[in-house]
C-alpha positions as CSV (number, residue, x, y, z in Angstrom):
1,L,106.7,82.8,72.8
2,A,109.3,83.8,70.2
3,S,109.9,81.6,67.2
4,P,113.4,80.6,66.2
5,T,113.0,82.8,63.1
6,S,112.0,85.9,65.1
7,V,114.9,85.3,67.5
8,S,117.4,85.1,64.7
9,I,116.0,88.2,63.0
10,E,116.2,90.0,66.4
11,K,119.8,88.9,66.8
12,Y,120.7,90.1,63.3
13,Y,119.3,93.5,63.8
14,N,120.7,93.9,67.2
15,S,124.2,93.1,65.8
16,I,124.1,95.8,63.1
17,V,122.6,98.7,65.0
18,E,125.7,100.9,64.7
19,Q,126.2,99.9,61.1
20,E,122.6,100.9,60.3
21,W,122.8,104.1,62.2
22,E,125.9,105.1,60.2
23,R,124.4,104.0,56.9
24,L,121.4,106.3,57.4
25,R,123.7,109.1,58.4
26,K,125.6,108.7,55.1
27,C,122.5,108.1,53.0
28,F,121.1,111.5,53.5
29,V,119.0,111.3,50.4
30,E,117.1,108.3,51.8
31,S,116.6,110.0,55.1
32,Y,115.4,113.2,53.5
33,I,112.9,111.4,51.3
34,V,111.6,109.3,54.2
35,Q,111.2,112.3,56.4
36,K,109.4,114.2,53.7
37,Y,106.9,111.4,53.4
38,F,106.5,111.3,57.2
39,D,105.7,115.0,57.1
40,L,103.3,114.5,54.2
41,Y,101.3,111.7,55.8
42,I,101.7,112.0,59.5
43,K,99.9,115.1,60.9
44,N,100.5,116.9,64.2
45,K,99.0,115.2,67.2
46,S,99.0,111.8,65.4
47,S,99.7,108.7,67.5
48,I,102.5,106.5,66.2
49,L,103.2,102.9,67.0
50,D,106.8,102.3,66.1
51,V,107.3,98.5,66.1
52,G,110.8,97.4,65.4
53,G,112.3,100.9,65.0
54,G,115.6,99.5,63.9
55,A,118.5,101.7,64.9
56,G,116.0,104.4,66.0
57,R,117.0,107.2,63.7
58,Y,113.5,107.6,62.3
59,S,112.0,107.0,65.8
60,F,113.9,110.1,67.0
61,Y,112.6,112.1,64.0
62,L,109.0,110.9,64.7
63,S,109.2,111.7,68.4
64,K,109.8,115.4,67.6
């Protein structure tokens, strides 16, 4: 059963999906650094549980 807090957090993030997607597109330095850390710590054939993947930009990267 979802708490009022988790519902409001979910509503907030659902309302800014496009804004977050665009922010990550423009903040290429952030994306580059995060992807380099992914590459450093997540090895091929790793299993990943992506809980609350936000807009999904990193989820798409990880799925490759």
